[in-house]
C-alpha positions in Angstrom: 55.4 -9.0 -22.2 53.3 -6.0 -21.6 52.9 -4.1 -18.4 49.6 -5.7 -17.3 51.0 -9.2 -17.7 54.2 -8.3 -15.8 52.0 -6.9 -12.9 49.8 -10.0 -12.9 52.8 -12.3 -12.6 54.3 -10.1 -10.0 51.0 -10.1 -8.0 50.9 -13.9 -8.1 54.5 -14.2 -6.9 53.8 -11.8 -4.1 50.7 -13.7 -3.0 52.7 -16.9 -3.1 55.4 -15.3 -0.9 52.8 -14.0 1.4 51.1 -17.5 1.6 54.5 -19.2 2.4 55.5 -16.6 4.9 52.1 -16.5 6.7 51.9 -20.3 6.6 55.3 -20.7 8.2 54.8 -17.9 10.8 51.4 -18.8 12.1 51.6 -22.5 11.4 54.8 -22.9 13.5 53.3 -20.6 16.1 50.1 -22.7 16.5 52.2 -25.9 16.6 54.6 -24.5 19.2 51.9 -23.1 21.5 49.9 -26.3 21.3 52.9 -28.5 21.9 54.3 -26.4 24.8 50.9 -26.0 26.5 51.7 -27.0 30.2 48.3 -28.6 30.7 47.8 -30.7 27.6 51.0 -30.3 25.6 53.5 -33.1 25.0 56.2 -31.0 26.7 58.6 -30.8 23.8 62.2 -30.0 24.4 63.5 -26.4 24.4 65.5 -27.2 21.2 62.3 -28.1 19.3 60.5 -25.1 20.7 63.4 -22.9 19.6 63.4 -24.3 16.1 59.7 -23.7 15.8 60.2 -20.2 17.1 62.9 -19.5 14.6 60.6 -20.9 11.8 57.9 -18.6 13.0 60.1 -15.6 13.0 61.6 -16.4 9.6 58.1 -16.9 8.2 57.0 -13.6 9.7 60.0 -11.9 8.0 59.0 -13.4 4.6 55.4 -12.4 5.3 56.3 -8.8 6.2 58.5 -8.4 3.1 55.8 -9.6 0.7 53.1 -7.7 2.5 55.1 -4.4 2.0 55.7 -5.3 -1.6 52.0 -6.0 -2.2 51.1 -2.7 -0.6 53.6 -0.8 -2.7 52.5 -2.4 -5.9 48.8 -1.9 -5.0 49.6 1.8 -4.3 51.4 2.1 -7.7 48.5 0.5 -9.6 45.8 2.5 -7.9 47.4 5.7 -9.3 46.4 4.7 -12.8 42.7 3.8 -13.2 43.2 2.3 -16.6 46.0 0.0 -15.4 44.0 -0.9 -12.3 41.0 -2.0 -14.3 43.2 -4.0 -16.7 45.0 -5.8 -13.8 41.8 -6.5 -11.8 39.6 -7.6 -14.8 36.5 -9.8 -14.6 38.5 -13.1 -14.5 40.5 -11.9 -11.4 37.3 -10.7 -9.7 35.6 -14.1 -10.5 38.6 -16.0 -9.2 38.6 -14.0 -6.0 34.9 -14.7 -5.5 35.4 -18.4 -5.9 38.4 -18.2 -3.4 36.2 -16.5 -0.9 33.7 -19.3 -1.3 36.3 -22.0 -0.7 37.6 -20.1 2.3 34.1 -19.9 3.8 33.5 -23.6 3.6 37.1 -24.4 4.8 36.6 -22.4 7.9 33.1 -23.8 8.6 34.5 -27.4 8.2 37.5 -26.5 10.3 35.4 -25.0 13.1 33.1 -28.1 13.0 36.1 -30.3 13.4 37.4 -28.2 16.3 33.9 -28.2 18.0 33.3 -31.9 17.8 36.9 -32.7 18.4 36.9 -30.7 21.6 34.6 -33.3 23.2 37.5 -35.8 22.8 40.3 -33.4 23.3 39.5 -30.2 25.1 42.5 -28.0 24.2 41.1 -27.7 20.6 38.8 -25.0 21.8 41.7 -23.0 23.2 43.3 -22.8 19.8 40.1 -22.4 17.8 40.2 -18.7 16.9 43.9 -18.8 16.0 43.3 -21.9 13.9 40.2 -20.4 12.2 42.0 -17.4 11.1 44.9 -19.6 9.8 42.4 -21.8 7.8 40.7 -18.8 6.3 43.7 -17.0 5.1 45.6 -20.0 3.9 42.5 -21.5 2.0 41.7 -18.1 0.4 45.1 -17.3 -0.9 45.8 -20.9 -1.9 42.5 -21.2 -3.8 43.0 -17.8 -5.4 46.5 -18.8 -6.6 45.1 -22.1 -7.9 42.3 -20.4 -9.8 44.8 -17.9 -11.3 47.2 -20.7 -12.3 44.3 -22.6 -14.0 43.2 -19.5 -15.9 46.8 -19.1 -17.2 47.0 -22.7 -18.3 43.6 -23.0 -20.0 
């Protein structure tokens, strides 16, 4: 296995770790803040709130570790222009573009659901920005990883 292939596999693993960490961290945070809302929440017990907080902190730790790894590998790759162009080839750029497109439509759909759903359940507006950011990041990274996986198995 050559250096470019190793870096591509490593990048995918880091993005997957980033996705899992971010998903746990922010997903648990959104659920906990929604469920513990004094006005609209279902007033969950402190034990469930504590479990969600621990999941959020654990997810943040995973997110931070993979983010640092991603930054370090990016810094290593950017030092060699030839290696950078080999790792970020046309297929990767095309997959990134398709993932941006998926993320755009996912956030538009998510915001429409929140806007129209807020007429039935007003607290949806309160969590809209946090949820929109979550939808964008999760859909982009998930779509990018899916397209990369498809490219490897075609």
